[in-house]
BALUM-547645 format. One record per residue (C-alpha): residue number from 1; x, y, z. Coordinates in steps of 0.25 Angstrom, whole numbers, plus 5000, padded with zeros to 4 digits. Example, Ala and Ser with C-alpha at 12.3 -4.5 7.8 and 13.67 -1.06 7.14 Angstrom:
REM residues 2
    k    c1    c2    c3
    1  5049  4982  5031
    2  5055  4996  5029
REM end
This chain:
REM residues 730
    k    c1    c2    c3
    1  5082  4913  4780
    2  5082  4898  4777
    3  5085  4889  4789
    4  5087  4874  4791
    5  5072  4872  4795
    6  5068  4879  4782
    7  5077  4871  4774
    8  5072  4858  4781
    9  5057  4862  4779
   10  5060  4866  4764
   11  5066  4852  4761
   12  5055  4845  4768
   13  5045  4853  4760
   14  5052  4850  4747
   15  5054  4835  4750
   16  5041  4832  4758
   17  5041  4817  4757
   18  5056  4816  4761
   19  5053  4825  4773
   20  5041  4817  4777
   21  5049  4804  4775
   22  5061  4809  4783
   23  5052  4814  4794
   24  5045  4800  4796
   25  5058  4793  4795
   26  5063  4803  4806
   27  5051  4799  4815
   28  5052  4784  4813
   29  5067  4785  4816
   30  5065  4793  4829
   31  5054  4784  4834
   32  5061  4771  4830
   33  5074  4775  4836
   34  5067  4780  4849
   35  5060  4766  4850
   36  5072  4758  4847
   37  5081  4766  4857
   38  5070  4766  4867
   39  5068  4777  4878
   40  5078  4778  4890
   41  5070  4781  4902
   42  5075  4790  4913
   43  5081  4782  4925
   44  5080  4784  4940
   45  5094  4791  4939
   46  5089  4801  4929
   47  5079  4807  4939
   48  5089  4809  4950
   49  5089  4823  4955
   50  5094  4830  4968
   51  5096  4824  4981
   52  5086  4813  4978
   53  5093  4809  4965
   54  5107  4809  4973
   55  5100  4800  4983
   56  5095  4790  4973
   57  5109  4790  4966
   58  5115  4786  4979
   59  5105  4775  4982
   60  5107  4770  4968
   61  5122  4769  4970
   62  5119  4759  4982
   63  5108  4751  4974
   64  5098  4757  4984
   65  5090  4765  4973
   66  5075  4765  4973
   67  5068  4753  4967
   68  5055  4752  4960
   69  5045  4746  4970
   70  5031  4741  4968
   71  5021  4738  4979
   72  5011  4727  4979
   73  4999  4730  4989
   74  4990  4719  4994
   75  4977  4723  5001
   76  4963  4718  5003
   77  4951  4724  4995
   78  4944  4727  5008
   79  4947  4724  5023
   80  4959  4718  5029
   81  4970  4711  5021
   82  4969  4696  5021
   83  4983  4692  5026
   84  4983  4678  5019
   85  4979  4683  5006
   86  4988  4695  5007
   87  5000  4686  5010
   88  4997  4677  4998
   89  4997  4689  4989
   90  5010  4695  4995
   91  5016  4681  4992
   92  5011  4682  4978
   93  5016  4696  4976
   94  5030  4692  4981
   95  5031  4679  4972
   96  5026  4686  4960
   97  5034  4699  4961
   98  5047  4691  4965
   99  5047  4683  4952
  100  5046  4696  4943
  101  5060  4700  4937
  102  5056  4714  4939
  103  5055  4713  4954
  104  5068  4714  4963
  105  5061  4711  4976
  106  5048  4709  4983
  107  5047  4715  4998
  108  5039  4709  5009
  109  5025  4714  5011
  110  5022  4726  5019
  111  5009  4728  5026
  112  5002  4742  5027
  113  4999  4748  5041
  114  4985  4742  5042
  115  4989  4729  5036
  116  4979  4729  5025
  117  4989  4731  5013
  118  5002  4723  5010
  119  5013  4729  5001
  120  5024  4721  4994
  121  5035  4730  4988
  122  5041  4724  4975
  123  5054  4730  4970
  124  5057  4730  4955
  125  5070  4729  4949
  126  5077  4740  4942
  127  5077  4755  4943
  128  5066  4763  4949
  129  5061  4769  4936
  130  5061  4755  4929
  131  5051  4750  4938
  132  5039  4754  4930
  133  5044  4745  4918
  134  5045  4733  4927
  135  5032  4735  4935
  136  5022  4729  4925
  137  5027  4715  4929
  138  5024  4718  4943
  139  5010  4724  4940
  140  5007  4711  4932
  141  5010  4702  4944
  142  5002  4711  4953
  143  4990  4709  4944
  144  4992  4694  4945
  145  4994  4694  4960
  146  4981  4703  4961
  147  4973  4692  4953
  148  4979  4681  4961
  149  4974  4688  4974
  150  4960  4694  4971
  151  4956  4696  4985
  152  4967  4706  4987
  153  4970  4720  4982
  154  4985  4719  4976
  155  4991  4731  4970
  156  5004  4736  4965
  157  5010  4750  4965
  158  5024  4756  4965
  159  5033  4766  4958
  160  5034  4757  4946
  161  5019  4754  4944
  162  5016  4769  4946
  163  5027  4773  4936
  164  5021  4763  4926
  165  5007  4768  4929
  166  5012  4782  4926
  167  5018  4778  4913
  168  5006  4771  4909
  169  4997  4783  4912
  170  5007  4792  4905
  171  5005  4783  4892
  172  4990  4784  4893
  173  4991  4799  4895
  174  5000  4800  4883
  175  4989  4793  4875
  176  4978  4802  4881
  177  4986  4815  4877
  178  4987  4810  4863
  179  4972  4807  4862
  180  4970  4821  4867
  181  4980  4829  4859
  182  4980  4823  4846
  183  4965  4824  4842
  184  4964  4839  4848
  185  4977  4842  4840
  186  4971  4837  4827
  187  4958  4844  4829
  188  4966  4857  4832
  189  4974  4855  4819
  190  4962  4852  4811
  191  4956  4866  4816
  192  4969  4873  4812
  193  4971  4867  4798
  194  4957  4861  4794
  195  4964  4849  4788
  196  4966  4835  4793
  197  4978  4834  4785
  198  4985  4847  4790
  199  4980  4844  4804
  200  4987  4830  4804
  201  5001  4836  4800
  202  5004  4842  4813
  203  4999  4830  4821
  204  5007  4821  4812
  205  5020  4829  4813
  206  5018  4830  4828
  207  5016  4815  4830
  208  5028  4811  4822
  209  5036  4822  4829
  210  5032  4815  4843
  211  5036  4801  4838
  212  5049  4806  4833
  213  5052  4813  4846
  214  5048  4801  4854
  215  5058  4793  4847
  216  5069  4803  4849
  217  5065  4805  4863
  218  5068  4790  4865
  219  5082  4792  4859
  220  5084  4804  4867
  221  5081  4797  4880
  222  5094  4789  4879
  223  5101  4802  4882
  224  5090  4809  4890
  225  5082  4799  4898
  226  5067  4799  4896
  227  5059  4803  4908
  228  5047  4796  4903
  229  5038  4808  4899
  230  5045  4811  4886
  231  5034  4804  4877
  232  5023  4813  4884
  233  5031  4826  4882
  234  5034  4822  4867
  235  5020  4820  4864
  236  5016  4833  4872
  237  5026  4842  4865
  238  5027  4835  4852
  239  5012  4836  4849
  240  5011  4850  4853
  241  5024  4856  4846
  242  5023  4846  4834
  243  5009  4851  4831
  244  5012  4865  4833
  245  5024  4866  4824
  246  5017  4859  4813
  247  5005  4868  4815
  248  5013  4881  4814
  249  5020  4876  4801
  250  5007  4871  4795
  251  5000  4884  4798
  252  5011  4893  4792
  253  5011  4884  4779
  254  4996  4886  4778
  255  4998  4901  4780
  256  5009  4902  4769
  257  5001  4894  4760
  258  4989  4904  4761
  259  4998  4916  4760
  260  5005  4910  4747
  261  4991  4908  4740
  262  4996  4896  4732
  263  5009  4903  4727
  264  5019  4894  4734
  265  5021  4879  4734
  266  5020  4870  4746
  267  5035  4869  4748
  268  5036  4885  4748
  269  5025  4886  4758
  270  5031  4876  4767
  271  5044  4884  4766
  272  5037  4896  4771
  273  5031  4889  4782
  274  5045  4883  4786
  275  5051  4897  4786
  276  5041  4902  4796
  277  5034  4891  4804
  278  5045  4881  4802
  279  5056  4891  4808
  280  5046  4894  4819
  281  5045  4880  4822
  282  5060  4878  4823
  283  5062  4890  4832
  284  5050  4885  4841
  285  5055  4871  4841
  286  5069  4876  4845
  287  5064  4884  4856
  288  5056  4873  4862
  289  5068  4864  4861
  290  5077  4874  4867
  291  5068  4878  4879
  292  5065  4863  4882
  293  5080  4860  4882
  294  5081  4868  4894
  295  5074  4857  4902
  296  5087  4849  4901
  297  5093  4859  4911
  298  5084  4853  4922
  299  5093  4841  4922
  300  5081  4832  4924
  301  5078  4819  4916
  302  5063  4823  4915
  303  5066  4837  4910
  304  5076  4832  4900
  305  5067  4821  4895
  306  5056  4831  4893
  307  5065  4841  4886
  308  5070  4830  4877
  309  5056  4825  4873
  310  5052  4840  4870
  311  5064  4844  4862
  312  5063  4831  4854
  313  5049  4833  4850
  314  5050  4848  4847
  315  5062  4845  4838
  316  5055  4834  4831
  317  5043  4843  4829
  318  5051  4854  4823
  319  5058  4844  4814
  320  5045  4839  4809
  321  5040  4853  4806
  322  5052  4855  4797
  323  5052  4842  4790
  324  5039  4834  4790
  325  5030  4846  4790
  326  5035  4854  4778
  327  5034  4841  4770
  328  5020  4838  4775
  329  5016  4852  4771
  330  5021  4851  4757
  331  5014  4838  4755
  332  5001  4843  4760
  333  5003  4856  4752
  334  5005  4849  4739
  335  4993  4841  4742
  336  4985  4853  4744
  337  4990  4859  4731
  338  4986  4847  4723
  339  4972  4848  4729
  340  4972  4863  4726
  341  4976  4861  4712
  342  4966  4849  4710
  343  4955  4858  4716
  344  4959  4869  4706
  345  4958  4860  4694
  346  4944  4857  4698
  347  4940  4871  4699
  348  4940  4872  4715
  349  4947  4885  4720
  350  4959  4882  4729
  351  4956  4885  4744
  352  4966  4896  4749
  353  4971  4895  4763
  354  4970  4907  4771
  355  4981  4911  4780
  356  4978  4911  4795
  357  4976  4926  4798
  358  4974  4924  4813
  359  4962  4934  4813
  360  4956  4929  4826
  361  4969  4929  4833
  362  4972  4943  4827
  363  4960  4948  4834
  364  4964  4943  4847
  365  4978  4949  4845
  366  4973  4963  4843
  367  4971  4963  4858
  368  4986  4962  4859
  369  4989  4972  4848
  370  4979  4983  4853
  371  4980  4981  4868
  372  4993  4975  4870
  373  4996  4980  4884
  374  4983  4975  4891
  375  4983  4962  4883
  376  4997  4960  4888
  377  4995  4963  4902
  378  4982  4955  4903
  379  4988  4943  4896
  380  5001  4943  4905
  381  4993  4945  4918
  382  4985  4933  4914
  383  4997  4924  4911
  384  5004  4929  4924
  385  4991  4925  4932
  386  4991  4911  4926
  387  5006  4910  4930
  388  5004  4914  4944
  389  5001  4900  4950
  390  5015  4896  4946
  391  5020  4904  4958
  392  5014  4893  4967
  393  5021  4881  4959
  394  5024  4869  4967
  395  5032  4858  4961
  396  5032  4843  4964
  397  5039  4831  4957
  398  5027  4822  4954
  399  5029  4808  4959
  400  5021  4796  4961
  401  5011  4802  4970
  402  5007  4812  4959
  403  5003  4801  4949
  404  4989  4799  4944
  405  4981  4790  4952
  406  4975  4784  4939
  407  4988  4775  4939
  408  4984  4762  4947
  409  4998  4761  4953
  410  4996  4775  4959
  411  4982  4770  4965
  412  4989  4758  4972
  413  5001  4768  4976
  414  4991  4776  4984
  415  4985  4764  4991
  416  4999  4759  4994
  417  5004  4772  5000
  418  4991  4773  5008
  419  4994  4760  5015
  420  5009  4762  5015
  421  5012  4777  5016
  422  5027  4774  5018
  423  5028  4771  5003
  424  5023  4785  4999
  425  5037  4791  5000
  426  5051  4786  5003
  427  5063  4795  5006
  428  5077  4788  5003
  429  5089  4793  5011
  430  5102  4789  5004
  431  5116  4789  5010
  432  5129  4785  5004
  433  5141  4783  5012
  434  5154  4774  5013
  435  5151  4760  5017
  436  5157  4762  5031
  437  5147  4773  5034
  438  5135  4764  5030
  439  5131  4760  5045
  440  5132  4775  5049
  441  5123  4779  5037
  442  5113  4768  5040
  443  5112  4772  5054
  444  5110  4787  5050
  445  5100  4783  5040
  446  5093  4775  5051
  447  5093  4787  5060
  448  5087  4795  5048
  449  5076  4784  5047
  450  5072  4786  5061
  451  5072  4801  5060
  452  5063  4800  5048
  453  5053  4790  5055
  454  5051  4800  5066
  455  5048  4811  5056
  456  5033  4812  5054
  457  5035  4814  5039
  458  5041  4800  5037
  459  5034  4787  5038
  460  5034  4781  5052
  461  5032  4767  5051
  462  5041  4761  5040
  463  5056  4759  5044
  464  5065  4767  5035
  465  5072  4758  5025
  466  5087  4758  5025
  467  5096  4752  5014
  468  5111  4751  5011
  469  5118  4748  4999
  470  5127  4735  4998
  471  5140  4744  4998
  472  5134  4751  5011
  473  5136  4765  5004
  474  5122  4769  5001
  475  5110  4768  5011
  476  5096  4772  5008
  477  5085  4775  5019
  478  5071  4775  5014
  479  5061  4783  5022
  480  5046  4782  5020
  481  5037  4795  5020
  482  5022  4793  5020
  483  5019  4805  5012
  484  5017  4807  4996
  485  5029  4811  4989
  486  5024  4825  4985
  487  5018  4828  4998
  488  5024  4839  5007
  489  5026  4829  5019
  490  5035  4820  5010
  491  5043  4832  5005
  492  5045  4837  5020
  493  5049  4823  5024
  494  5060  4824  5013
  495  5065  4837  5019
  496  5065  4831  5033
  497  5074  4820  5028
  498  5083  4828  5020
  499  5085  4840  5029
  500  5083  4834  5043
  501  5084  4819  5044
  502  5095  4815  5034
  503  5105  4827  5038
  504  5103  4822  5053
  505  5107  4808  5050
  506  5114  4802  5038
  507  5116  4816  5032
  508  5126  4819  5043
  509  5135  4808  5040
  510  5149  4812  5034
  511  5152  4806  5020
  512  5137  4801  5018
  513  5129  4806  5006
  514  5114  4806  5009
  515  5102  4810  5000
  516  5087  4808  5000
  517  5079  4802  4989
  518  5065  4797  4987
  519  5052  4802  4980
  520  5051  4815  4988
  521  5066  4818  4986
  522  5065  4815  4972
  523  5053  4824  4970
  524  5059  4836  4978
  525  5073  4835  4972
  526  5067  4835  4958
  527  5059  4847  4960
  528  5071  4854  4967
  529  5079  4850  4955
  530  5069  4856  4945
  531  5068  4869  4953
  532  5083  4871  4953
  533  5083  4869  4937
  534  5071  4878  4935
  535  5079  4891  4934
  536  5089  4885  4924
  537  5079  4879  4915
  538  5070  4891  4915
  539  5081  4901  4913
  540  5087  4893  4901
  541  5073  4891  4896
  542  5071  4906  4896
  543  5084  4909  4889
  544  5082  4898  4878
  545  5069  4904  4875
  546  5074  4918  4874
  547  5086  4914  4865
  548  5077  4906  4856
  549  5067  4917  4854
  550  5078  4927  4852
  551  5084  4918  4841
  552  5071  4916  4834
  553  5066  4930  4834
  554  5078  4939  4836
  555  5071  4946  4847
  556  5075  4947  4861
  557  5062  4954  4865
  558  5054  4943  4858
  559  5062  4932  4865
  560  5060  4939  4879
  561  5045  4940  4876
  562  5044  4926  4872
  563  5051  4921  4885
  564  5042  4930  4894
  565  5030  4925  4887
  566  5034  4910  4888
  567  5037  4913  4903
  568  5023  4919  4904
  569  5015  4907  4897
  570  5023  4896  4905
  571  5021  4903  4918
  572  5006  4904  4915
  573  5005  4890  4911
  574  5013  4885  4923
  575  5004  4894  4933
  576  4992  4888  4927
  577  4997  4874  4929
  578  5001  4877  4944
  579  4987  4882  4946
  580  4980  4870  4940
  581  4989  4858  4945
  582  4995  4863  4958
  583  4981  4864  4964
  584  4969  4855  4965
  585  4958  4863  4958
  586  4961  4857  4944
  587  4963  4842  4948
  588  4949  4838  4944
  589  4949  4846  4931
  590  4962  4841  4926
  591  4962  4827  4933
  592  4975  4828  4941
  593  4979  4827  4956
  594  4986  4840  4960
  595  5000  4838  4965
  596  4999  4852  4972
  597  5011  4855  4963
  598  5016  4855  4949
  599  5025  4843  4944
  600  5039  4848  4945
  601  5043  4845  4931
  602  5032  4852  4925
  603  5035  4867  4927
  604  5049  4867  4921
  605  5046  4858  4910
  606  5033  4866  4906
  607  5041  4879  4907
  608  5051  4874  4897
  609  5041  4868  4887
  610  5032  4880  4888
  611  5043  4889  4884
  612  5046  4881  4872
  613  5032  4879  4868
  614  5029  4894  4869
  615  5040  4896  4859
  616  5032  4889  4849
  617  5021  4900  4849
  618  5031  4911  4851
  619  5039  4908  4839
  620  5027  4906  4829
  621  5020  4919  4834
  622  5032  4928  4834
  623  5036  4922  4820
  624  5023  4927  4814
  625  5024  4940  4821
  626  5038  4942  4815
  627  5034  4938  4801
  628  5023  4949  4802
  629  5033  4959  4806
  630  5042  4955  4794
  631  5030  4958  4785
  632  5030  4973  4790
  633  5019  4972  4800
  634  5020  4981  4813
  635  5023  4974  4826
  636  5009  4974  4831
  637  5003  4969  4817
  638  5014  4959  4817
  639  5010  4953  4831
  640  4996  4952  4827
  641  4998  4946  4814
  642  5009  4936  4819
  643  5001  4931  4831
  644  4988  4932  4823
  645  4994  4923  4812
  646  5000  4913  4821
  647  4989  4913  4832
  648  4980  4902  4825
  649  4991  4892  4824
  650  4997  4895  4837
  651  4984  4894  4844
  652  4982  4880  4836
  653  4995  4876  4841
  654  4992  4880  4855
  655  4979  4872  4854
  656  4987  4860  4850
  657  4997  4861  4861
  658  4986  4864  4872
  659  4979  4851  4867
  660  4992  4843  4868
  661  4996  4848  4881
  662  4982  4849  4887
  663  4981  4834  4884
  664  4991  4831  4895
  665  4982  4837  4905
  666  4973  4825  4903
  667  4985  4816  4907
  668  4986  4809  4921
  669  5000  4814  4925
  670  4999  4827  4933
  671  5012  4831  4928
  672  5008  4829  4913
  673  4995  4837  4916
  674  5003  4848  4921
  675  5012  4849  4909
  676  5000  4848  4899
  677  4992  4858  4906
  678  5003  4868  4907
  679  5008  4866  4893
  680  4993  4868  4888
  681  4991  4880  4896
  682  5004  4886  4892
  683  5002  4884  4877
  684  4988  4890  4878
  685  4992  4902  4886
  686  5004  4904  4877
  687  4996  4904  4864
  688  4985  4912  4868
  689  4989  4922  4879
  690  5004  4924  4876
  691  5004  4923  4861
  692  4991  4930  4858
  693  4991  4941  4869
  694  5004  4943  4876
  695  5014  4941  4865
  696  5006  4950  4855
  697  5004  4961  4866
  698  5019  4961  4869
  699  5024  4961  4854
  700  5014  4972  4851
  701  5019  4981  4863
  702  5033  4979  4859
  703  5032  4980  4844
  704  5045  4979  4836
  705  5053  4979  4850
  706  5049  4965  4852
  707  5058  4961  4841
  708  5071  4968  4847
  709  5082  4967  4844
  710  5078  4964  4829
  711  5074  4976  4821
  712  5063  4969  4814
  713  5057  4955  4815
  714  5068  4947  4808
  715  5065  4933  4811
  716  5071  4920  4806
  717  5056  4915  4806
  718  5051  4925  4796
  719  5046  4921  4783
  720  5047  4934  4775
  721  5059  4931  4767
  722  5054  4917  4763
  723  5040  4922  4759
  724  5046  4934  4751
  725  5055  4924  4743
  726  5043  4916  4740
  727  5035  4928  4735
  728  5025  4927  4746
  729  5020  4940  4752
  730  5015  4939  4766
REM end
């Protein structure tokens, strides 16, 4: 049965130069259009979730929303602070910063409790998230002030400087991951193909796919805002699936070439590869796209941005495997034929390629065929044991206090909050009322502030800050908390505020709407929001995976097996991640500071992505098994041959993925370390334990029942009709 993907690949094979030119034009257009349109970054409003989001919306209505603030600290290198020198430095800070167009206002200096440190707060113009774009001018002035006062230690930190430091570090990490992934991927491909040219093809297509997806992602960001991590993800997923898809296609073309024994043209060989690996790539790509799309159900800007980047890069990788890859294979095949013909004229015998027989893997698979029950039991028990730590999973929304201390602004932040602990966390109580209730609201909020000051969980010294909008409709009370945002004490202070102090004061006023915002409130509400969406996303993910597998293989049993195995491998990987990152024993080994929990976005995102990636191996392995059944082999023999023939290329693909994902463990951001570690472990477990031990054991035990309700292995991925038409006997 000829499909659209077959026709597209066939046209590309018949018109290689046009296909390659078209692909390059597509890449240039995507990248050029993306650069011209620019990227639309997510705004503060896009992150509003739960009660904290509602509070921030109310504050924004009154013009009282949080502003980006930098803190300039002045202290002596050793000993007490020279007041005269410090006063001159403060005046210099005030004069220089006030002249900057990026600065809205400069506050009066505040002394620490011991008087040895002065702090000057500088408020920037614009929304909170845009502070990182304006802060370089302030950092430059701080450097100039530091040079002008060499006898003092003058430093700058704040959310804008920290955000800029995180972005700079993320860029360095991205370059580091490229330096790790690309060479190892190239070496792996060289081992598989034994040819620099053939090894370069997957990398070339993967990199052009990544470039195209980045351009398309910039365009898509004007519909779905970019949360700032799309580039990292496109590189991560794009290099993995791009190389994998090309690897599967190339290996199948080589196998068909060896089977044909020189009786088929390059175009015919590419046709055969397209009708097998090409269709499997399409099915696999659609499965990844469909499963990833379930992230949109989380109604969260970060997950939506991650889903968009993944979907785009997978779609482009599939497109490249149906257009540019067949064209390249034909061109390389013709070159090989010319060299072979030239060698024959010189009397040199042509070197015949041998098809991959998978003998080593077949020997391993005999364990599943000869002893399926014990093999299945042991493998499943091992996977369940690895998944066990997931029962103790704790989630935290990683904030400023979880960032790497290699960032200079974070080092200054630690010193700042050590001297001024009231800057660690602030709760913001927002109240909206009619103007005539404003005095009553202010009185109630003042009472709330006094109650908070008597609460041991709140800071005692600083006076609560109360602000009211010009129209007297919105009031905001700021309460300092001397505990880090992720700490239990900070979370308990939020609970006290929401459950006790607020209901007893402003919350009891009729017609007054109240809500609590702040760093801790944002974090807790975000985690709660994700936990609410988790059943919906996971349920839809399981349904989508099941339906896609049924449509691909016409088997309910195979689809059910696929879902259960994907669940098993994802659970085992998540369990290992919890065991490694939630404790402290691996901190020195992997160079991270444990948060005592897992970043709240990681489990849901990884669960979805792992399901999609697992479909890669499932589609390719099951396709080969089904082909063997079509040739008349028994169920047991078909399992051994199908998995044996696909094992080498699947293992090679897994090595590439593990390398790419494992490179992210070397990054600074703990959240990215967790993602990279979990993805690498999941791919390794899926390729080795699930596909080589559990899957063959299950299929061997079920026999023909595995393909129910189909009477025989009728697959849209089969190649028997095409091969028969070409006169090839497999």
